[in-house]
MIDOSE-751568 format. One record per residue (C-alpha): residue number from 1; x, y, z. Coordinates in Angstrom, 1 decimal. Each point is the difference from the previous one (the first is absolute). Last residue first. Example, Ala and Ser with C-alpha at 12.3 -4.5 7.8 and 13.67 -1.06 7.14 Angstrom:
<nodes>
2/13.7/-1.1/7.1 $
1/-1.4/-3.4/0.7 $
</nodes>
This chain:
<nodes>
472/193.1/61.7/78.5 $
471/0.2/-2.4/2.8 $
470/1.3/1.4/3.5 $
469/-3.3/0.5/1.2 $
468/-1.3/-3.3/-0.2 $
467/3.3/-1.1/2.4 $
466/-0.7/2.2/2.6 $
465/-4.2/-1.5/0.1 $
464/0.9/-3.6/-0.3 $
463/-1.5/-0.8/3.1 $
462/-3.2/0.6/-1.3 $
461/-2.3/1.8/2.1 $
460/-2.4/-1.5/2.1 $
459/2.1/-1.5/3.2 $
458/0.9/3.3/0.6 $
457/-4.0/1.1/0.8 $
456/0.5/3.9/0.3 $
455/-1.0/1.9/3.0 $
454/3.7/0.4/0.9 $
453/2.4/0.3/-3.1 $
452/2.1/-3.2/-0.1 $
451/0.4/-0.7/-3.5 $
450/2.2/-3.4/-0.9 $
449/2.5/0.1/-2.8 $
448/2.7/-0.9/2.3 $
447/-1.3/3.0/2.4 $
446/-1.9/3.2/-1.4 $
445/-0.7/2.5/2.5 $
444/3.0/0.0/1.4 $
443/0.8/3.4/-0.9 $
442/2.6/-0.5/-2.7 $
441/-2.5/-3.0/-1.0 $
440/-3.1/2.4/-0.3 $
439/3.0/2.6/-2.2 $
438/0.8/-2.4/-2.4 $
437/-3.4/-1.1/-0.4 $
436/-1.1/3.9/-0.6 $
435/2.9/-0.1/-2.5 $
434/-1.2/-2.3/-2.0 $
433/-3.4/1.4/-0.1 $
432/1.1/3.3/-0.8 $
431/1.6/-1.8/-3.2 $
430/-3.3/-1.2/-0.7 $
429/-1.8/3.2/0.3 $
428/2.9/1.2/-2.5 $
427/-1.0/-2.7/-2.6 $
426/-3.5/0.6/0.6 $
425/0.0/3.7/-0.6 $
424/2.5/-0.4/-2.7 $
423/-2.1/-2.5/-1.9 $
422/-2.8/2.0/0.3 $
421/1.9/3.4/-1.5 $
420/0.9/-1.5/-2.9 $
419/-3.5/-0.8/-0.9 $
418/-1.4/3.4/1.1 $
417/2.8/1.2/-2.5 $
416/-1.1/-2.1/-2.6 $
415/-3.6/1.2/0.7 $
414/-2.0/-2.4/1.8 $
413/-2.7/-2.6/-1.7 $
412/1.9/-0.4/-3.2 $
411/3.3/-0.6/1.7 $
410/-2.0/-2.5/2.1 $
409/-1.3/-1.5/-3.6 $
408/3.4/-0.4/-1.3 $
407/1.6/-1.7/2.7 $
406/-2.6/-2.4/0.3 $
405/-2.6/0.1/2.7 $
404/-1.4/-2.8/2.2 $
403/3.8/-1.3/1.2 $
402/1.6/3.0/-0.2 $
401/-2.6/1.7/2.2 $
400/0.0/-3.0/2.6 $
399/3.8/-0.5/-0.4 $
398/0.2/3.6/1.4 $
397/-1.9/-0.3/2.8 $
396/1.3/-3.4/1.0 $
395/3.4/1.7/0.5 $
394/-1.2/2.2/2.4 $
393/-1.9/-2.9/1.9 $
392/3.8/-1.8/-0.1 $
391/1.5/2.9/1.2 $
390/-2.4/0.1/3.1 $
389/0.3/-3.7/0.5 $
388/-2.9/-2.3/-0.3 $
387/-2.3/-2.1/2.3 $
386/-1.3/3.0/2.8 $
385/0.8/2.9/-1.4 $
384/2.1/2.8/1.2 $
383/-2.0/3.5/-0.7 $
382/0.7/2.8/-2.6 $
381/0.9/-2.1/-3.3 $
380/-0.6/2.8/-2.7 $
379/-2.2/0.1/-2.8 $
378/-3.1/0.3/2.1 $
377/0.3/3.8/0.2 $
376/1.5/0.5/3.0 $
375/3.5/1.0/-0.4 $
374/-0.3/3.6/0.4 $
373/-1.7/-0.5/3.3 $
372/3.0/-0.7/1.4 $
371/-0.3/-2.3/3.0 $
370/1.6/-3.3/-1.4 $
369/0.7/-3.1/2.7 $
368/-3.3/-0.4/0.4 $
367/-0.3/-3.2/1.8 $
366/-0.6/0.9/3.6 $
365/-2.4/-2.2/0.8 $
364/-2.6/2.7/1.2 $
363/0.8/2.1/-2.8 $
362/-0.2/-2.8/-2.6 $
361/-3.8/-0.5/1.9 $
360/-0.9/3.3/-0.1 $
359/1.4/0.4/-3.5 $
358/-2.2/-2.8/-1.5 $
357/-3.4/0.9/1.6 $
356/0.5/3.1/-1.6 $
355/0.5/3.8/0.9 $
354/3.4/0.5/-1.1 $
353/0.5/-2.1/-3.5 $
352/2.1/-3.1/1.3 $
351/1.4/-1.5/-3.4 $
350/-0.6/-3.0/-2.1 $
349/2.0/0.3/-3.5 $
348/-1.6/0.8/-2.7 $
347/-0.5/-1.2/-3.8 $
346/-2.6/0.9/-2.5 $
345/-1.2/-1.8/-2.7 $
344/-1.1/0.6/-3.6 $
343/-2.5/-2.0/-2.5 $
342/-0.8/-2.6/2.7 $
341/-0.4/-3.5/-1.8 $
340/1.2/-1.2/3.3 $
339/3.1/-1.9/-1.6 $
338/2.5/2.7/0.5 $
337/-1.7/0.4/3.8 $
336/0.0/-3.3/1.0 $
335/3.8/-0.3/-0.7 $
334/0.6/3.2/2.2 $
333/-2.6/-1.8/2.6 $
332/1.9/-3.0/0.2 $
331/3.2/1.8/0.2 $
330/-1.5/1.9/3.2 $
329/-0.7/-3.9/1.3 $
328/3.6/-1.4/-0.6 $
327/1.6/3.0/1.2 $
326/-2.2/0.1/3.3 $
325/-3.1/1.6/0.8 $
324/-1.6/-0.7/3.3 $
323/0.1/3.3/1.8 $
322/-0.4/1.6/-3.8 $
321/2.8/1.1/-2.0 $
320/-1.3/0.7/-3.1 $
319/-3.2/2.2/-1.0 $
318/-1.7/-0.6/-3.4 $
317/-2.3/2.3/-2.2 $
316/-1.1/-1.3/-3.5 $
315/-1.2/2.5/-2.6 $
314/-2.6/-2.3/-1.9 $
313/-1.5/1.2/-3.1 $
312/-4.0/-0.3/-0.9 $
311/-0.4/-2.0/-3.0 $
310/-3.1/-1.4/1.7 $
309/1.7/-3.8/0.1 $
308/3.4/2.2/1.5 $
307/-2.7/0.8/2.9 $
306/-0.5/-3.4/0.6 $
305/3.1/-1.6/-0.4 $
304/1.3/2.6/2.7 $
303/-2.9/-0.4/2.2 $
302/0.2/-4.1/0.0 $
301/3.5/0.1/0.6 $
300/0.2/3.0/3.1 $
299/-3.4/-2.0/1.3 $
298/1.8/-3.6/-0.3 $
297/2.8/1.5/2.1 $
296/-2.3/1.0/2.8 $
295/-1.2/3.3/1.1 $
294/0.0/1.4/3.6 $
293/2.9/2.3/-0.2 $
292/1.1/-0.1/3.7 $
291/3.1/0.8/-1.2 $
290/1.6/-3.3/2.4 $
289/-2.7/-2.4/-1.7 $
288/0.4/1.4/-3.8 $
287/3.9/-0.9/1.2 $
286/-1.0/-3.3/1.0 $
285/-2.1/-0.8/-3.0 $
284/3.4/0.5/-2.0 $
283/-1.3/1.9/-3.5 $
282/0.8/3.2/1.0 $
281/-1.2/3.8/0.0 $
280/-3.1/-0.4/-2.5 $
279/-0.7/3.2/0.3 $
278/-2.1/0.3/-3.4 $
277/0.3/3.4/-2.0 $
276/-2.7/-0.5/-2.6 $
275/0.7/1.7/-3.1 $
274/-1.7/1.3/-3.1 $
273/-3.5/-0.1/1.3 $
272/-2.1/1.7/-3.0 $
271/-3.2/0.1/1.2 $
270/-1.2/-3.4/-1.4 $
269/3.0/-1.9/1.6 $
268/-0.8/1.0/3.2 $
267/-3.9/-0.7/-0.4 $
266/0.9/-3.2/-1.3 $
265/2.0/-0.5/3.2 $
264/-2.3/0.8/2.4 $
263/-3.1/-2.2/-1.5 $
262/2.7/-2.9/0.5 $
261/0.5/0.7/3.9 $
260/2.5/-2.2/0.7 $
259/3.0/2.6/-1.9 $
258/-0.7/2.8/2.6 $
257/1.2/-2.8/2.8 $
256/3.3/0.9/-1.0 $
255/0.5/2.9/1.4 $
254/0.0/3.0/-2.1 $
253/2.3/3.3/-1.0 $
252/-1.0/2.5/-2.7 $
251/-0.2/0.2/-3.6 $
250/-1.5/2.0/-2.8 $
249/-0.6/0.2/-3.8 $
248/-1.9/3.3/-1.2 $
247/-1.4/0.2/-3.3 $
246/-3.6/0.9/1.6 $
245/-3.0/-2.6/-0.5 $
244/-2.2/2.3/2.5 $
243/-2.4/-3.1/0.8 $
242/3.5/-2.0/0.5 $
241/1.0/2.5/2.7 $
240/-3.4/-0.3/1.5 $
239/0.1/-3.5/0.3 $
238/3.0/0.3/1.6 $
237/-1.3/2.4/2.8 $
236/-2.9/-2.4/0.7 $
235/2.5/-3.3/0.1 $
234/2.2/1.8/2.4 $
233/-3.2/0.3/2.5 $
232/-0.9/-3.6/-0.1 $
231/3.8/-1.2/0.1 $
230/0.9/1.8/3.2 $
229/3.2/-1.1/0.1 $
228/0.3/1.2/-3.5 $
227/3.5/2.6/-0.3 $
226/2.1/-1.3/3.5 $
225/2.7/2.5/0.0 $
224/-1.9/2.6/-1.9 $
223/2.2/2.4/-1.8 $
222/-1.9/-0.5/-3.5 $
221/2.3/0.6/-2.9 $
220/-1.3/1.4/-2.8 $
219/0.6/0.1/-3.9 $
218/-1.1/2.1/-2.8 $
217/0.3/3.3/2.0 $
216/-0.9/2.7/-2.6 $
215/-1.6/3.0/2.8 $
214/-3.6/-1.5/-1.3 $
213/1.2/-3.5/1.4 $
212/1.0/1.4/3.2 $
211/-3.1/2.1/0.6 $
210/-2.0/-3.6/-1.1 $
209/1.5/-2.4/2.3 $
208/-0.2/2.5/2.7 $
207/-3.7/0.3/-0.9 $
206/0.3/-3.6/-0.6 $
205/1.0/-0.5/3.7 $
204/-2.9/2.1/1.6 $
203/-2.6/-1.6/-1.9 $
202/1.2/-3.3/1.8 $
201/-0.1/1.3/3.3 $
200/3.3/0.3/1.8 $
199/1.2/-3.3/2.3 $
198/0.9/-0.6/3.2 $
197/1.9/-3.2/1.0 $
196/-0.2/-0.4/3.6 $
195/3.4/-1.3/1.4 $
194/1.4/3.0/0.9 $
193/1.6/3.1/-2.7 $
192/3.9/0.4/1.2 $
191/0.1/-3.3/1.9 $
190/-2.1/-1.6/-2.0 $
189/2.3/0.6/-2.9 $
188/3.6/-0.3/1.9 $
187/0.8/-3.9/-1.6 $
186/2.2/-2.2/1.3 $
185/-2.2/-2.0/2.6 $
184/-3.3/-0.4/-2.8 $
183/-2.8/1.6/1.6 $
182/-3.2/-0.6/-2.2 $
181/-3.1/2.2/0.0 $
180/2.1/2.6/-2.1 $
179/-0.4/3.6/0.5 $
178/-0.9/2.9/-3.1 $
177/-1.9/0.0/-3.1 $
176/-0.7/1.5/-3.3 $
175/3.8/1.2/-0.1 $
174/0.8/2.0/-3.8 $
173/3.6/0.3/-1.3 $
172/-0.4/0.8/-3.6 $
171/2.9/-1.7/-1.8 $
170/2.4/1.7/-2.7 $
169/1.4/-2.3/-2.7 $
168/3.1/0.7/-1.9 $
167/1.3/-3.9/0.7 $
166/2.6/1.3/2.5 $
165/-2.1/2.3/1.8 $
164/-1.9/3.7/-1.1 $
163/1.3/3.2/2.0 $
162/-1.8/3.4/-1.5 $
161/-3.7/-1.2/1.9 $
160/1.9/0.3/3.0 $
159/2.5/2.7/0.0 $
158/-1.3/1.7/3.5 $
157/-2.7/-1.9/1.1 $
156/-2.7/2.3/0.7 $
155/-1.7/-0.3/-3.8 $
154/-1.2/-3.7/1.7 $
153/-2.6/1.5/2.1 $
152/-1.5/-3.0/1.1 $
151/-3.7/-1.1/0.3 $
150/-1.1/1.2/3.4 $
149/-0.5/-2.1/2.7 $
148/-3.0/-0.1/2.2 $
147/-1.0/-3.1/-2.0 $
146/2.4/-2.3/1.7 $
145/-1.0/0.8/3.5 $
144/3.3/1.2/1.9 $
143/1.4/-1.9/2.7 $
142/1.6/2.5/2.4 $
141/3.4/1.7/0.7 $
140/1.4/0.2/3.2 $
139/2.4/3.1/0.8 $
138/3.1/0.7/1.2 $
137/1.3/2.8/0.7 $
136/-3.2/1.5/0.7 $
135/-0.4/3.4/-1.7 $
134/-3.9/-0.4/-1.4 $
133/-1.3/3.4/-1.3 $
132/3.1/1.1/-1.9 $
131/-1.4/-0.3/-3.6 $
130/2.0/-2.4/-1.0 $
129/-0.7/-2.3/2.7 $
128/-3.4/0.4/0.3 $
127/-0.8/-0.1/-3.6 $
126/2.1/-3.4/-0.3 $
125/-1.9/-2.2/3.4 $
124/-2.3/-1.8/-1.8 $
123/1.8/-0.9/-3.4 $
122/3.0/-1.0/2.4 $
121/-0.4/-3.6/-0.5 $
120/2.4/-1.8/2.9 $
119/2.1/1.9/2.5 $
118/1.1/3.8/-0.9 $
117/2.7/1.6/1.2 $
116/0.7/3.8/1.1 $
115/2.8/2.1/0.4 $
114/2.3/-1.9/-1.5 $
113/3.6/-2.0/-0.2 $
112/-0.3/-1.4/4.0 $
111/-3.7/-0.8/-1.0 $
110/0.7/-3.2/-2.3 $
109/1.8/-1.9/2.5 $
108/-2.8/0.1/2.6 $
107/-2.3/-0.2/-2.8 $
106/1.1/-3.6/-0.7 $
105/-2.3/-1.8/-1.9 $
104/-2.5/3.0/-1.6 $
103/3.1/1.3/-1.0 $
102/1.3/-2.9/-1.8 $
101/-3.3/-0.3/-1.5 $
100/-0.7/3.6/-1.2 $
99/0.4/3.1/2.0 $
98/2.6/2.9/0.9 $
97/-1.2/4.0/0.4 $
96/2.2/2.7/0.0 $
95/-0.8/3.7/0.4 $
94/2.3/2.7/-0.8 $
93/0.9/1.9/2.5 $
92/3.8/-1.5/0.1 $
91/0.6/0.8/-3.8 $
90/3.7/-1.2/-0.7 $
89/0.2/-2.4/3.1 $
88/-3.4/-1.0/-0.4 $
87/-0.2/-0.6/-3.4 $
86/3.6/-2.3/0.5 $
85/-1.4/-2.0/2.6 $
84/-3.6/-0.8/-2.4 $
83/2.5/-1.0/-2.9 $
82/2.3/-2.3/2.4 $
81/-2.8/-1.6/1.6 $
80/-1.8/-0.5/-3.3 $
79/3.1/-1.9/-1.8 $
78/0.7/-1.6/3.3 $
77/-3.6/-1.4/-0.4 $
76/0.0/-1.3/-3.9 $
75/0.1/-3.6/0.7 $
74/-2.5/0.5/2.9 $
73/-2.5/1.3/-2.0 $
72/-0.7/3.8/0.0 $
71/-2.2/3.3/-0.1 $
70/1.4/3.2/0.5 $
69/-2.3/2.9/0.3 $
68/1.6/3.7/0.2 $
67/-1.3/3.1/1.2 $
66/-0.6/3.9/-0.9 $
65/1.6/-0.9/-3.2 $
64/2.2/2.8/-1.9 $
63/3.5/-1.9/0.3 $
62/-1.6/-3.6/-1.1 $
61/-1.3/1.9/-3.0 $
60/3.6/0.8/-0.9 $
59/1.2/-3.1/0.1 $
58/2.3/-0.2/2.9 $
57/3.8/0.0/0.0 $
56/2.8/-1.3/1.9 $
55/2.0/-0.4/-2.5 $
54/1.2/-3.3/0.3 $
53/-3.3/-0.9/1.9 $
52/-2.5/1.1/-2.8 $
51/-3.5/0.0/1.0 $
50/-3.3/-0.1/-1.3 $
49/1.1/-2.0/-2.8 $
48/-2.6/-0.6/-3.0 $
47/-0.7/-3.3/-1.5 $
46/2.2/-2.1/2.3 $
45/-0.8/2.7/2.4 $
44/-3.9/-0.6/0.1 $
43/-0.9/3.7/1.1 $
42/-3.3/1.3/0.4 $
41/-1.5/3.4/-0.4 $
40/-2.9/1.3/1.6 $
39/-1.2/3.7/-0.1 $
38/-3.1/0.0/2.6 $
37/-3.8/0.6/-0.4 $
36/-1.4/-3.2/1.7 $
35/-0.1/-1.7/-2.8 $
34/3.9/0.3/-0.5 $
33/0.4/-1.2/3.4 $
32/-2.3/-3.2/-0.6 $
31/1.9/-0.6/-3.2 $
30/3.4/0.3/1.7 $
29/-0.9/-2.1/2.7 $
28/-1.0/-3.3/-2.5 $
27/2.8/1.3/-1.7 $
26/2.4/-0.6/2.4 $
25/-1.1/-3.6/1.1 $
24/-0.5/-1.3/-3.8 $
23/4.2/-1.2/0.0 $
22/0.8/1.3/-3.3 $
21/0.5/-2.7/-3.1 $
20/3.1/0.7/-1.8 $
19/-0.1/-2.9/-2.0 $
18/3.4/-0.8/0.8 $
17/-0.2/-1.8/3.2 $
16/1.4/-3.0/-1.1 $
15/3.8/0.2/1.9 $
14/2.4/2.2/-0.8 $
13/-0.8/3.4/1.8 $
12/1.4/-1.1/3.2 $
11/-0.3/3.0/2.7 $
10/-3.5/0.4/-0.3 $
9/-1.5/4.1/-1.3 $
8/-2.0/1.5/2.7 $
7/-3.6/0.7/-0.7 $
6/-0.7/3.4/0.7 $
5/-2.8/2.5/0.4 $
4/-0.2/3.2/-0.2 $
3/-2.0/2.6/1.6 $
2/-1.2/3.8/-0.9 $
1/-2.6/1.7/2.1 $
</nodes>
């Protein structure tokens, strides 16, 4: 049988996702179906489009496929539904299956656009679904044993090996573990993969590393949401990687605790860890409590210092707009980012991903004022903050990037068109926020600059809310 998988293109391509790294869900499932004897092709739409909405035409293989799987995050959900609806309209008998983080959080929404949806991890149910033995509309997946997950068959991903990023690198995508023992209120990882940390045996991870290396990759990115959560098992793998003596630079995401283990830091350095992606989030202690981050400002400072001393570049990730954040605390975090010693930084605005604790809280408090999934990318103000207006928060995001990077570096990180589009998108959104305030005032929701939305603590909203929106 023939099966196609699609990763929908994002509505805004002007931000920092330029390396064309794919989501791994389609690759895991496609690899299992290929190993079972089926013909599989995977389309990442910002490499090779699966569907042209202007001509209403699909890629030829989509037309031939017996079934189509679409994996989506919240930011690409609208596009996923658009593609799924078009498939069912043109090919009513073709099975469409939706999965991914967004679908797992909102299966009742997703099932309106598909024959079946998968909630959670799909490896244990993929064969039964695509070979027709499981016809349930909503299928609950189960936690997989990472040792049972085969190495990814990257050749299934159409055009991937032909595509390089802006600095002419090709990154091999690898996943050694799933799950995270922590439970940050903004994070969807535990909803999708659970809090139990599951790590693949070191020999199996090395097998996949060698496979990628022999394919010509010299850079690898480990998709693990919390690489090295189990220090001892991670050390076993790193020792094997060091012994292999490969000309391979790798990177992954870490928590600050990694720097507290001197032996682990030494192994990271010797195994050629090039960049550590660290979730700093904020240096406002109250904000860290708001996020349930379970780390201190001192932890952050020490982590960056120790990794720098080990010649491991730090990419710090910040989230602006916590419940306790105001303009001063955000500005303090931005100042810290400049002087922290981080080589690069990424700034996001707090937004409620469906399935997270934050999403439930904001829904209950009636503070989500944008419901269009296109804007759920961390670059747009989605919820009404307590101590800063949405307009000022949006401006702070722009200021953060301009403050950390020079315009020249921004243009290097993005294409020239990307840099222009990034500025244009933010300007358009700021105009929308001004329009939104006028609309609220007209509907009587804002009176004398004070929000009166039911369920929101109006006394915590700045009284000059309206005035802030009128500033240029």
